[in-house]
C-alpha positions as CSV (number, residue, x, y, z in Angstrom):
1,X,25.9,-42.7,-5.2
2,X,28.7,-44.5,-7.5
3,X,31.4,-42.8,-7.9
4,X,30.3,-42.1,-11.6
5,X,27.2,-40.2,-10.1
6,X,29.7,-37.4,-8.0
7,X,29.4,-34.0,-9.1
8,X,33.0,-32.9,-10.5
9,X,34.6,-29.8,-8.3
10,X,34.2,-26.8,-10.5
11,X,35.7,-23.5,-10.1
12,X,34.1,-21.0,-8.1
13,X,32.6,-17.9,-10.4
14,X,34.0,-14.7,-8.8
15,X,30.9,-12.5,-9.9
16,X,28.1,-12.0,-7.3
17,X,25.0,-13.5,-7.7
18,X,21.3,-12.0,-6.6
19,X,18.0,-14.2,-6.7
20,X,15.1,-11.4,-7.6
21,X,11.9,-12.6,-6.6
22,X,8.8,-10.9,-8.1
23,X,5.6,-11.4,-7.1
24,X,2.5,-10.5,-9.5
25,X,0.3,-7.6,-8.2
26,X,-3.4,-6.6,-9.7
27,X,-3.7,-6.8,-13.2
28,X,-0.2,-8.1,-14.0
29,X,-2.0,-10.7,-16.8
30,X,-2.8,-7.8,-18.6
31,X,0.6,-6.2,-17.9
32,X,2.7,-9.1,-19.0
33,X,0.6,-9.0,-22.6
34,X,1.2,-4.8,-22.7
35,X,5.0,-5.1,-21.6
36,X,6.0,-8.4,-23.0
37,X,8.0,-7.3,-26.2
38,X,9.9,-4.5,-24.1
39,X,10.4,-7.2,-21.1
40,X,11.9,-9.6,-23.9
41,X,14.1,-7.0,-25.4
42,X,15.5,-5.7,-22.1
43,X,16.1,-9.3,-20.9
44,X,17.7,-9.9,-24.4
45,X,19.8,-6.8,-24.2
46,X,21.4,-7.7,-20.9
47,X,21.4,-11.8,-21.4
48,X,24.8,-11.9,-19.9
49,X,23.9,-11.1,-17.0
50,X,21.4,-13.3,-16.3
51,X,22.3,-16.7,-14.9
52,X,18.6,-18.3,-15.1
53,X,15.2,-16.0,-15.3
54,X,11.6,-17.2,-16.0
55,X,8.1,-17.2,-14.8
56,X,6.7,-18.6,-11.4
57,X,3.5,-20.7,-11.3
58,X,2.1,-22.4,-8.1
59,X,2.8,-26.1,-8.7
60,X,0.3,-28.2,-11.0
61,X,-1.0,-24.6,-12.2
62,X,-1.0,-22.8,-15.4
63,X,-1.6,-19.2,-14.4
64,X,1.9,-17.0,-13.7
65,X,2.3,-15.7,-10.4
66,X,5.4,-13.8,-10.6
67,X,9.3,-14.3,-12.2
68,X,12.6,-15.2,-10.8
69,X,15.6,-13.7,-12.0
70,X,19.2,-14.7,-11.1
71,X,21.5,-12.1,-12.3
72,X,25.1,-11.0,-11.9
73,X,25.8,-7.6,-10.0
74,X,28.4,-5.8,-8.5
75,X,26.1,-5.5,-5.7
76,X,22.5,-5.2,-4.6
77,X,21.8,-1.7,-5.8
78,X,23.4,-3.0,-9.2
79,X,20.8,-5.7,-9.4
80,X,18.4,-3.4,-8.8
81,X,19.0,-0.8,-11.3
82,X,19.2,-3.6,-13.9
83,X,15.7,-4.5,-12.8
84,X,14.6,-1.1,-13.1
85,X,15.3,-1.3,-16.7
86,X,12.6,-4.0,-17.0
87,X,9.1,-2.9,-18.3
88,X,7.7,-5.3,-16.1
89,X,9.3,-3.8,-13.0
90,X,8.8,-0.2,-14.1
91,X,5.3,-0.6,-15.1
92,X,4.9,-1.5,-11.4
93,X,3.5,-5.0,-12.6
94,X,5.2,-6.7,-9.5
95,X,3.4,-6.3,-6.0
96,X,6.9,-6.8,-4.6
97,X,10.5,-7.6,-5.5
98,X,13.1,-9.4,-3.0
99,X,16.6,-9.0,-3.7
100,X,18.7,-11.8,-2.3
101,X,22.3,-12.5,-2.4
102,X,23.1,-15.9,-3.7
103,X,26.0,-18.6,-4.6
104,X,25.8,-21.0,-7.1
105,X,27.3,-23.7,-5.2
106,X,26.2,-27.0,-7.3
107,X,23.9,-28.3,-9.9
108,X,24.0,-29.0,-13.8
109,X,23.9,-25.4,-15.1
110,X,27.0,-24.8,-13.1
111,X,28.7,-28.3,-14.1
112,X,29.4,-29.7,-10.7
113,X,29.7,-28.0,-7.1
114,X,32.4,-25.6,-6.1
115,X,33.3,-27.6,-2.9
116,X,36.5,-30.0,-2.6
117,X,35.0,-31.3,1.0
118,X,32.5,-30.6,3.7
119,X,35.5,-29.8,5.8
120,X,37.0,-27.1,3.4
121,X,33.2,-25.2,3.8
122,X,32.2,-26.2,7.2
123,X,32.8,-22.5,8.7
124,X,30.7,-21.2,5.8
125,X,28.1,-23.2,6.1
126,X,27.3,-22.2,9.8
127,X,26.5,-18.9,8.7
């Protein structure tokens, strides 16, 4: 890696993030078609709370198998409440919905990395 390739250090966002992984249940293909307009309306109205979101597929496959949502929320209950307003969720389209706390640490969308050095985050990296 050259100096030009090193990611810049950026400010860590204070807003807690939650990664929500939803797996389709039986009949999801039909439900997606029926609930699409309401789903899009929900995510567009709440777009500032979504860091990223989109459909999931198996690698190299076209059929959708679920969705992921990286959302800003005050806590896990707030993240679940946001999701409960989505017609894809309220219709029971998803067989499972896993809510995980996440930290945006590095990446293109973040604009760099949040740590100055490995030593600065060593205690956090150990869990």
